[in-house]
C-alpha positions in Angstrom: 110.6 161.1 127.6 109.3 157.6 126.8 110.6 154.5 128.3 113.0 152.5 125.9 111.9 149.0 125.2 114.3 146.4 126.6 113.7 143.9 123.8 112.8 144.2 120.1 109.7 142.6 118.8 111.5 139.6 117.5 114.9 138.1 118.6 117.4 138.6 115.8 119.4 135.6 114.5 122.7 136.8 115.9 121.0 137.4 119.3 119.6 133.9 119.3 123.0 132.4 118.4 124.5 134.4 121.3 122.0 132.8 123.7 122.8 129.4 122.4 126.5 130.0 122.8 125.9 131.0 126.4 124.3 127.7 127.2 126.9 125.6 129.0 125.1 122.2 129.4 123.2 119.9 127.0 120.0 120.5 129.0 120.3 124.3 128.6 120.9 124.0 124.9 117.9 121.8 124.4 115.5 123.9 126.5 116.5 127.0 124.4 116.2 125.2 121.1 112.9 123.5 121.9 111.4 126.9 122.7 113.1 128.9 119.9 113.0 126.3 117.1 110.1 124.0 118.0 107.8 126.5 119.8 107.3 124.6 123.0 106.0 126.1 126.2 107.7 125.4 129.6 104.8 123.2 130.7 105.0 121.2 127.5 108.7 120.6 127.9 108.3 119.5 131.5 105.9 116.7 130.3 107.9 115.6 127.2 109.0 112.0 126.8 111.2 110.2 124.3 108.1 108.2 123.1 106.6 111.5 122.0 109.1 111.7 119.1 107.7 110.1 115.9 109.6 109.6 112.6 107.2 110.3 109.8 109.4 109.6 106.8 112.6 107.7 106.4 114.1 109.0 103.2 114.9 111.7 104.1 114.2 111.3 107.8 111.6 113.8 109.1 110.1 114.0 112.6 107.1 115.2 114.5 106.7 115.7 118.2 103.5 114.7 119.9 103.2 117.6 122.4 101.2 117.1 125.6 98.8 119.9 126.1 96.3 120.6 128.9 93.4 119.5 126.7 95.1 116.8 124.6 98.1 116.7 122.2 99.2 118.4 119.1 101.8 117.6 116.4 104.8 120.0 116.3 107.5 119.9 113.7 110.9 118.7 115.1 113.8 119.8 112.9 116.3 117.0 112.3 119.2 118.9 114.0 117.1 119.3 117.2 115.9 115.7 117.0 119.5 114.5 116.9 120.5 116.7 119.9 117.4 115.5 121.8 118.3 111.8 121.0 121.8 112.2 122.3 120.6 113.8 125.5 118.1 111.0 126.1 120.7 108.3 125.6 123.5 110.1 127.6 121.1 110.4 130.5 119.6 106.9 130.1 116.0 108.2 129.9 113.4 105.5 129.2 110.8 105.9 126.5 108.0 106.7 129.0 110.1 108.8 131.4 110.1 112.6 131.4 113.1 114.0 129.6 113.3 117.0 131.9 112.0 115.8 135.3 111.7 119.4 136.6 109.0 122.0 137.0 107.9 124.5 134.3 109.1 127.2 136.6 112.6 125.7 136.7 112.6 125.6 132.9 111.8 129.3 132.8 114.6 129.9 135.3 117.1 128.0 133.1 116.2 130.3 130.1 116.6 133.3 132.4 120.0 132.1 133.6 121.3 131.5 130.1 120.0 134.9 128.9 121.8 136.7 131.8 125.0 134.8 130.9 124.6 135.8 127.2 124.0 139.5 128.2 127.1 139.5 130.3 129.3 137.8 127.7 128.1 139.9 124.8 127.8 143.2 126.7 124.1 143.5 125.6 121.9 144.1 128.7 118.7 143.7 126.7 119.4 140.0 126.4 119.0 139.5 130.1 115.2 140.0 129.8 114.8 137.1 127.4 112.0 134.6 128.3 110.5 131.4 126.9 107.6 133.5 125.6 110.1 135.6 123.4 111.7 132.4 122.2 108.3 131.1 121.0 107.8 134.5 119.3 111.2 133.9 117.6 110.0 130.5 116.4 106.8 132.1 114.9 108.6 135.0 113.3 111.4 132.9 111.8 108.9 130.4 110.3 106.5 133.0 108.9 108.9 135.7 107.7 112.3 134.1 107.2 111.1 130.8 105.7 107.6 131.7 104.4 105.8 128.7 106.0 102.1 128.5 105.7 100.5 130.4 108.7 98.0 127.6 109.2 100.9 125.1 109.7 102.7 127.5 112.1 99.6 128.0 114.1 99.0 124.2 114.4 102.6 123.3 115.2 103.0 126.1 117.8 99.7 125.5 119.5 98.2 128.9 119.0 94.4 128.9 119.0 93.9 131.9 116.7 95.8 133.9 114.1 95.8 137.0 116.2 99.0 135.9 118.0 100.7 135.5 114.6 99.4 138.6 112.9 102.1 140.7 114.5 104.8 138.8 112.5 103.3 139.1 109.1 104.5 142.3 107.4 101.8 144.7 106.2 101.6 144.5 102.4 102.7 147.6 100.3 100.5 149.0 97.6 102.8 147.4 95.0 102.5 144.1 96.8 98.7 144.2 96.8 98.7 144.9 93.0 101.1 142.0 92.4 99.0 139.6 94.6 95.8 140.3 92.6 97.5 140.1 89.2 95.9 136.7 88.5 92.5 138.3 88.7 93.3 140.4 85.6 94.7 137.4 83.7 91.5 135.4 84.1 91.1 131.9 85.6 94.0 129.5 85.2 93.6 127.2 82.2 92.7 123.6 82.9 93.7 122.4 79.5 97.4 123.4 79.7 99.6 124.7 76.9 98.3 123.2 73.6 101.9 123.4 72.2 103.2 121.4 75.1 101.0 118.3 75.4 103.6 116.6 77.6 102.5 118.9 80.4 98.9 117.5 80.3 99.5 114.0 79.2 97.7 111.5 81.3 100.7 109.3 81.7 100.8 110.8 85.2 97.9 108.5 85.9 100.1 105.6 85.1 102.8 106.8 87.5 100.2 107.3 90.2 99.0 103.8 89.7 102.4 102.2 90.2 103.1 101.7 94.0 106.5 100.8 95.3 106.4 99.5 98.9 109.3 98.3 101.0 108.4 95.9 103.8 110.5 94.7 106.8 111.0 91.0 107.3 107.7 90.7 109.1 105.7 92.4 106.4 105.4 95.9 107.9 105.7 99.0 105.7 108.9 101.0 106.3 109.0 103.0 103.0 106.8 103.7 100.0 106.6 106.1 97.0 104.3 108.8 95.9 102.4 106.4 93.7 101.5 104.3 96.7 100.2 107.3 98.6 98.0 108.2 95.6 96.8 104.6 95.0 95.9 103.7 98.5 95.0 107.2 99.9 97.2 107.2 103.0 99.7 109.8 104.2 103.2 108.6 105.0 102.7 109.0 108.7 99.5 107.0 108.6 101.0 104.0 106.8 104.6 103.6 108.1 104.6 100.6 110.4 101.4 99.2 108.9 101.2 95.5 108.0 100.7 94.5 104.4 97.3 92.9 105.3 96.0 96.5 105.7 95.7 96.7 101.9 93.9 93.4 101.5 90.1 92.9 101.7 88.6 91.4 104.8 87.8 88.2 103.0 91.4 87.8 101.8 92.7 88.5 105.3 90.4 85.8 106.8 91.7 83.3 104.2 95.3 84.1 105.2 96.2 85.5 101.7 98.7 88.2 103.0 100.6 85.6 105.0 100.7 83.1 102.1 101.9 86.0 99.8 104.8 86.8 102.2 105.7 83.1 102.6 105.8 82.6 98.9 107.8 85.8 98.4 110.4 84.6 100.9 111.0 81.6 98.7 112.0 83.8 95.7 109.1 86.1 94.7 105.4 85.8 93.9 103.1 87.6 91.5 99.3 87.8 92.2 96.2 89.6 90.8 93.4 90.5 93.1 91.3 93.2 94.8 93.2 95.6 97.1 91.7 98.0 99.7 92.0 101.8 99.8 91.8 103.9 102.9 88.3 105.0 102.1 87.1 101.4 101.9 86.9 101.2 98.1 88.7 98.4 96.3 90.5 98.1 92.9 91.9 95.4 90.8 95.7 95.2 91.2 98.7 93.3 89.8 101.1 92.7 92.7 104.7 91.4 92.7 106.4 90.8 96.0 110.1 89.8 96.0 112.6 89.3 98.9 115.5 91.7 99.7 118.5 89.7 100.9 121.8 90.7 102.5 125.3 89.4 102.0 124.6 86.2 103.9 121.5 85.4 101.8 119.1 86.2 104.7 116.0 88.3 104.3 116.1 92.0 104.9 112.5 92.3 104.1 110.5 92.5 100.9 109.9 94.9 97.9 106.3 95.0 96.6 105.2 96.5 93.3 101.4 97.1 93.2 99.9 98.3 89.9 96.3 99.4 89.6 95.0 97.6 86.5 91.3 98.1 87.2 90.9 100.6 84.4 93.2 99.0 81.8 90.7 96.4 80.6 87.6 97.1 82.7 87.1 100.7 81.9 87.3 102.0 85.4 87.5 105.8 85.6 90.8 105.7 87.4 92.3 103.9 84.5 91.1 106.1 81.7 93.2 108.7 80.0 92.0 112.2 79.1 90.2 112.1 75.8 91.8 113.5 72.7 90.4 116.3 70.5 87.9 114.0 68.9 86.7 112.7 72.2 88.3 109.3 72.0 91.2 108.0 74.2 94.6 108.8 72.7 96.0 105.6 71.0 99.6 106.3 72.1 98.4 106.6 75.7 96.7 103.3 75.5 99.8 101.8 73.9 102.0 102.9 76.8 99.5 101.6 79.3 99.5 98.2 77.6 103.4 98.3 77.5 103.6 99.0 81.2 101.1 96.3 82.1 102.8 93.7 80.0 106.5 94.5 80.4 106.4 94.7 84.2 105.6 91.0 84.8 108.0 90.0 82.0 110.8 92.0 83.4 110.1 90.5 86.9 110.4 87.0 85.4 113.6 87.9 83.6 115.4 89.2 86.6 114.1 86.5 89.0 115.1 83.7 86.7 118.6 85.0 86.0 121.6 83.5 87.8 124.3 86.0 86.9 124.8 89.7 86.1 125.1 88.9 82.4 122.0 86.8 82.4 120.0 89.7 83.9 121.3 92.1 81.2 120.4 89.6 78.4 116.9 88.9 79.8 116.2 92.6 80.3 117.2 93.6 76.7 115.2 90.7 75.2 112.1 91.6 77.2 112.3 95.3 76.2 112.7 94.5 72.5 109.8 92.0 72.6 107.5 95.0 73.4 106.4 96.9 70.3 107.4 100.3 71.9 111.2 99.9 71.8 112.7 98.5 68.6 116.2 97.9 70.1 118.1 97.9 73.4 121.6 97.4 74.8 123.5 98.0 78.0 126.5 100.3 78.4 129.2 99.2 80.9 132.3 101.3 81.3 135.6 99.5 81.3 137.9 100.0 84.3 140.0 102.5 82.4 136.8 104.5 81.5 138.2 105.1 78.1 135.4 103.4 76.2 132.1 101.8 77.0 131.5 98.1 76.8 128.4 97.0 75.0 126.3 94.2 76.6 123.3 92.2 75.4 122.7 94.2 72.2 119.2 93.3 70.8 117.3 94.6 67.8 120.3 96.3 66.1 123.6 95.3 64.7 126.3 95.5 67.4 128.7 97.1 65.0 126.2 100.0 64.5 126.4 100.9 68.2 130.0 100.1 68.8 131.3 103.6 68.0 128.5 105.5 69.8 129.4 107.4 73.0 128.2 106.2 76.3 125.8 108.1 78.5 126.8 111.7 79.0 127.8 110.9 82.5 128.8 107.3 83.2 128.0 107.7 86.9 124.6 109.5 86.3 121.7 108.2 88.4 119.1 110.2 86.4 117.8 109.3 82.9 119.2 111.2 79.9 118.0 111.3 76.3 119.9 111.7 73.0 117.7 113.2 70.3 118.0 113.1 66.5 119.9 109.8 66.5 120.3 107.8 63.3 121.3 104.1 63.3 121.4 101.3 60.7 119.0 98.4 61.4 119.7 94.8 60.6 117.0 94.7 57.9 118.8 97.4 56.0 116.6 100.3 57.1 117.6 103.2 59.3 116.3 104.3 62.7 115.8 108.0 63.2 114.6 109.0 66.7 115.7 109.3 70.3 117.6 107.0 72.6 117.2 107.1 76.4 120.0 106.1 78.8 118.4 104.5 81.8 120.7 104.1 84.8 120.8 100.6 86.4 121.3 101.8 90.0 121.1 100.4 93.5 121.7 103.0 96.2 124.6 105.0 94.9 126.0 102.2 92.8 125.6 102.5 89.0 126.0 99.1 87.2 125.6 100.6 83.7 122.9 102.2 81.5 120.1 100.5 79.6 119.9 102.2 76.2 116.4 102.0 74.5 115.3 103.7 71.3 112.0 105.1 70.2 111.0 106.8 67.0 107.7 108.2 68.4 107.5 112.0 68.2 106.4 112.2 71.9 108.9 109.7 73.2 110.5 109.9 76.6 108.3 112.6 78.2 108.4 113.2 81.9 106.1 110.3 82.9 107.7 107.8 80.7 111.1 108.8 82.1 109.9 108.3 85.6 108.6 104.9 84.8 111.9 103.9 83.1 113.9 105.1 86.0 111.8 102.9 88.3 112.6 100.0 86.0 116.3 100.9 86.2 116.2 100.8 90.0 114.5 97.4 89.9 117.1 96.0 87.6 119.9 97.5 89.8 118.4 95.8 92.9 118.2 92.5 91.1 121.9 92.7 90.0 122.9 93.4 93.6 120.9 90.4 94.8 122.3 88.0 92.3 125.9 89.1 93.1 125.4 88.4 96.8 123.7 85.1 96.1 126.6 84.0 94.0 129.0 85.0 96.7 127.0 82.9 99.2 126.9 79.8 97.1 130.4 79.8 95.6 132.9 77.2 96.8 135.8 79.3 95.5 136.2 83.0 96.3 138.3 85.8 94.9 140.2 87.7 97.6 140.9 91.3 96.7 143.2 93.8 98.4 142.6 97.5 97.8 144.6 100.5 98.9 142.8 103.8 99.2 144.4 107.2 99.8 141.3 109.2 98.9 140.3 111.9 101.4 136.7 111.0 100.8 137.4 107.9 103.0 137.4 109.7 106.4 139.9 107.3 108.0 142.6 108.3 105.6 142.5 111.9 106.6 142.3 111.1 110.3 145.3 108.8 110.3 147.3 111.2 108.2 146.7 114.2 110.5 147.0 112.3 113.8 149.6 109.6 112.9 147.3 106.9 114.4 146.2 103.5 113.3 142.7 101.9 113.0 142.0 98.1 112.9 138.7 96.5 112.1 136.9 94.5 114.8 133.6 94.1 113.0 131.1 95.5 110.5 127.4 95.4 111.0 125.1 96.1 108.1 122.0 98.1 109.1 120.7 98.8 105.6 121.9 99.1 102.0 123.5 102.4 102.8 124.4 102.2 106.5 127.0 100.3 108.5 128.1 100.1 112.1 131.9 100.0 112.1 133.7 98.8 115.3 137.3 99.9 115.1 140.3 99.7 117.4 142.1 103.0 117.6 145.9 103.0 118.4 148.0 106.0 119.1 145.5 108.9 119.4 143.0 110.4 121.8 139.3 109.4 120.9 138.1 112.9 121.6 140.5 114.4 119.0 139.3 111.8 116.5 135.6 112.7 117.2 136.4 116.4 116.6 137.9 115.6 113.2 135.1 113.4 112.0 132.3 115.6 113.4 131.7 117.2 110.0 133.0 114.3 107.8 130.7 113.4 105.0 129.1 110.0 105.5 129.8 109.7 109.3 126.4 110.0 111.0 127.5 109.3 114.5 130.4 108.1 116.6 131.1 107.1 120.2 133.7 105.5 122.5 133.1 101.9 123.5 136.1 101.4 125.8 139.7 102.3 126.4 141.7 105.5 126.7 144.2 107.7 124.9 146.5 105.1 123.2 144.2 102.1 122.8 140.4 102.4 122.4 137.5 100.8 120.7 135.2 103.1 118.8 131.8 102.8 117.0 131.1 104.7 113.8 127.7 104.9 112.1 128.7 105.2 108.5 126.3 106.2 105.7 126.7 106.2 102.0 130.3 107.3 101.5 132.7 104.5 102.6 134.7 101.9 100.5 133.3 99.1 102.6 129.8 100.1 101.8 130.6 100.4 98.1 132.1 96.9 98.1 129.0 95.5 99.9 126.8 97.1 97.2 128.8 95.2 94.5 128.4 91.9 96.4 131.8 91.8 98.1 132.4 91.2 101.8 135.1 93.1 103.7 137.2 90.7 105.9 140.0 93.0 106.9 140.4 96.8 107.2 143.4 98.8 108.5 144.2 102.5 108.2 147.6 104.1 108.9 149.6 107.2 107.6 146.8 108.3 105.3 146.4 104.9 103.7 143.4 102.6 104.0 143.8 98.9 103.2 140.8 96.7 102.6 140.7 92.9 102.0 137.4 91.7 100.6 136.0 88.5 99.2 133.7 88.1 96.2 132.5 85.2 94.1 135.2 83.7 91.8 133.1 84.5 88.7 132.3 88.1 89.8 132.9 90.9 87.3 136.1 92.4 88.7 136.2 95.3 86.3 132.8 96.5 87.4 133.8 96.3 91.1 137.0 98.3 90.6 135.3 100.8 88.3 132.5 101.3 90.8 135.0 102.0 93.6 137.0 104.4 91.5 133.9 106.3 90.6 133.5 107.2 94.3 137.1 107.1 95.4 139.4 108.0 92.5 142.5 107.5 94.5 142.0 103.8 95.1 143.8 100.9 93.5 143.6 97.2 93.4 146.9 95.9 94.9 146.3 92.2 94.5 143.9 89.3 93.9 144.0 85.6 94.5 141.5 82.7 94.5 140.8 81.0 97.8 138.6 78.2 98.9 135.8 78.8 101.3 136.8 77.4 104.7 134.7 74.5 106.0 134.5 72.6 109.3 132.5 72.2 112.4 132.5 76.0 113.2 131.1 76.7 109.8 128.4 74.0 110.2 127.5 75.5 113.6 127.3 79.0 112.2 125.2 77.9 109.2 122.8 76.1 111.5 122.5 79.3 113.5 122.2 81.6 110.5 119.3 79.4 109.2 117.4 80.2 112.3 118.2 83.9 112.7 116.6 86.7 110.8 118.8 89.4 109.4 117.7 91.9 112.1 118.3 89.4 114.9 121.8 88.7 113.7 122.6 92.4 113.3 121.3 93.1 116.8 123.4 90.2 118.2 126.6 91.4 116.5 126.0 95.0 117.4 125.5 94.0 121.1 128.6 91.8 121.2 131.0 94.2 119.5 129.4 97.2 121.2 130.3 95.9 124.6 126.7 95.2 125.7 127.8 91.8 127.2 130.9 93.1 128.9 130.9 93.7 132.7 130.6 96.5 133.4 128.7 97.2 130.2 130.4 99.4 127.7 127.1 100.2 125.9 123.5 100.4 127.0 120.6 99.0 125.1 119.4 102.5 124.3 122.8 103.4 122.8 122.7 100.3 120.6 119.1 100.9 119.5 120.0 104.5 118.6 122.9 103.4 116.5 120.7 100.8 114.7 117.9 103.3 114.2 115.3 101.2 116.1 113.5 101.5 119.5 114.8 100.0 122.7 111.9 97.5 123.0 112.5 96.4 119.4 116.2 95.8 120.1 115.4 93.8 123.3 113.0 91.7 121.3 115.6 90.9 118.6 118.2 90.1 121.2 116.0 87.8 123.2 115.0 85.8 120.1 118.6 85.7 118.8 119.9 84.5 122.2 117.3 81.8 122.3 118.3 80.5 118.9 122.0 80.7 119.7 121.5 78.6 122.8 119.2 76.2 121.1 121.6 75.7 118.2 124.5 75.2 120.6 122.7 72.5 122.5 121.4 70.8 119.3 125.0 70.7 118.0 126.3 69.5 121.3 123.8 66.7 121.3 124.9 65.5 117.9 128.6 65.6 119.0 127.8 63.6 122.1 126.0 61.0 120.1 129.0 60.5 117.9 131.5 59.9 120.8 
């Protein structure tokens, strides 16, 4: 009789879940997951540090783990769920960036896995689980990646640290006869065509070259890259993990850097935006002629949150560079319509930039955009749809190139909240000169984050109008206009002497506080809001009448709540911190240029009091809120004067000296209990909530504290002189 194997070749999913359920501590869970889902060896876990975690992309967030090996390091993929558990463990145990996360021996890590396995075997009545080891957990990682998810074996080999494919061969199923035939079917069909389908010229149109030549780059307030698009990667030749955190000067020639051109560009951009033309540098050392527009991104207080840069490769448009040429047409000459679109993009971009930067109101932006679009020969008319608060009919804005009465009865975009471009085909309209338009109309969403300000409607009678690449370019234009509308609303709020105070009541379950207060019978009161980005806030709330632990259980799976923790207090009176992303009425109000001053929640009802500029478009704000939270209503409104006095002068003097990130760090530290004694929050906890490193937080706090003290003494000196 043969000996029965104690373990199958690969740990089944239910067995792996049983092992995880048997882990009773954070450390045990992490050890199992790092072996079973990341593929780490015990010796590698024993040397792991928080500094080894690297965020490669920000939207969506993706992470790599720099794994210490005996002969160097390798990059392992770190799933976001495991990264979050690892981050919580690090902060809960106050582990420094350069400290070992598990300050134990590799042998002890092996013992932890054995102890958890024995517990799982006992709880589930499955003796075979008791033999589980870290080696089998690594095998589970390889088998799951290769078979369950079909990941490229080369990537699995590199991430798991295997030196050959022999160790992975065992997990790849042997192909069947039918599978072999299917795999070699392309051989019978001949080589793939490089010309594409002649009946679908949109699939091979060289407009893709234009999209690849348009680079959208977001910079922080010091000019370092924190986000960029696919076109930027194609234009400059860098991968995302190579360029994130790189200064703008990386893309300038050495001569420009020596002359201080990047610094002057950022300085001019901070004053309202700048447009330049010059040579830019690729990763391989080659250069190209670029048109560059850099504009500031500002928060509610008018302070910089960084910069948005648009870089367009124009080297081939006039100079004949190969990167700028389109594929030849059937007769060997460049397609005229392709060159027309290239010229349109090259000309309309700077004109649109001027239109939105010069505008001082939402309506002025709409008018400028429509005039600029119609001035180009590609689009004969344009207008903007804005829904009314009731949503019963669209409101037409800035109609250009067509009689307003001709479009008044037309339906709005198919979905008034759509964030993707849509096209109506076979449209017929009467033109002012008595002729008729027959063609297609595109509805371009004017969007910022999740806020849709309306849709730009443009018409074209070209047979190939609005193909995939033209749509992509128009959607980029829509996002730029949305960002400009957001900026002008916030600027008007900052400069207005009279404000409109709005009171909203929300009973929508999508606002997580309504469900919590309805189920627990508790009350929340706002201490402070700290804006971390366009789509993320820190909310510091006082909880009355409920246990914080029960609240955390209810919001654990709530949409939009990324994290939460206890600052201080107990069962009946506590201060909590919530990291809120995307879905919250306070975030939506901020996107529309309103500032939340008061927030209370009780008995399933959320009450918000916000301020906006007196000339703000109230219908758009209310409509935007109802799009996301249907069960919300405007309870009241009234005009108020902006308060003035010594306190305001002191605060304005301080705000003039603080950057946006310094102010955010200072507010988060104060309301998070960092300055209490004993401290209610550590620097690591605050840095985690803000999504930055601990050294960066300390740097922001030190500079902010210096400016706070300096401003105080400067103000005191003035007061003393006046006595």
